[in-house]
C-alpha positions, 0 to 999 in steps of 0.5 A: 500500499502506497505511503508516506514516510519521514525523510531529510535529505541526505546532505542536510543530515551528515554534510556536503561530504558526507563528513558526519556519516557512519555505519554503526552505533552512535549514543546521543553525545557521540552523534555530533550534531543536533537531530532536532534541529536538522527535522526541523528545518529539512524535514519531509514526507515522501512517497514509497511503493508507488508503482514502477511508473511513480517517484519511490524515496526508497530507491534515492540515495540523496534521502535519508528514512528515519525509522525508530526501533525498538528493543523490547527488554523483559528479566535480563531478555531480550527479545528475538525474532526469526523469518520462517515465510515470506522474502526468500532472502531474509528467511532464518534472519535473526532480529531484536528490532521492532521497527518501522515508517513515521507517517505523517498521522504519527506527528507530534508538534512538541518535537520529533523524539515524539515524534518518534515515539508514536510511531514506537506505540503504534508500531507495537501495537501491529506487529507484537502482540503484547496484552501487559503494560510496557513503557518506552524509553522517553531518551533514546539509547543511541542511532544506527546507520549502514553505509553498505553498498546494500539501498536499503541500508543506504536510505534510512536511518534508526533511531534506538529507543528501549522498552520495558515489559512486566511479562513474558508474553510477548509474541509476532502477530505475523506467525505464519512468517516468523516466530519470537522468543525471549532470549538471553544475550548467551542465546542470542550470541549462540543462534545458528545465525548471526544478527545483522546490519542493525540489529547487530550493532545494537545487541553489541550496545545494549548487552553493556547494561549491567542488567545482563551482567548478572 
């Protein structure tokens, strides 16, 4: 289904010579520029999932799509899901991120951070079956980016948050294409197919937390 998503010109985000570009994870302190200011000045909504004849920002490397992304935590465990169907190239892939594009209906007047939190609440309800109370840390854990030649990586930029649950009863909604379980750090490290790209960057960061060393 055709939709609009929040984008920023790559040059506005990373500089005319990509001097601020990076691959990996950065905390807010490490980012080195005011993301809120960039978004206030340069963001807009662009069309994606259009027909082949129409313009689609998914194929335009001059823009970055903003993807609020979250890791769900409960009792020193991380919600992890594995793709078992759908697109062939993704089958067997393990992931720890719940994420999505920012749509116009997510936009909040207070700040782009509140907009990202609005997106996450929507995406969590759409992708995950969870009936218990949860809270999202209001401050981002950090940001993730991948400058690999892969076009999908090239056009996306992640804002990463932590979600804390008070029950282990969590599962994916699309059970025909994926399975989800809570896993310890050790279980994730021993997965047959290791985490890739964004999930790996973020996992390497959050496993430093004291809660995972107990």
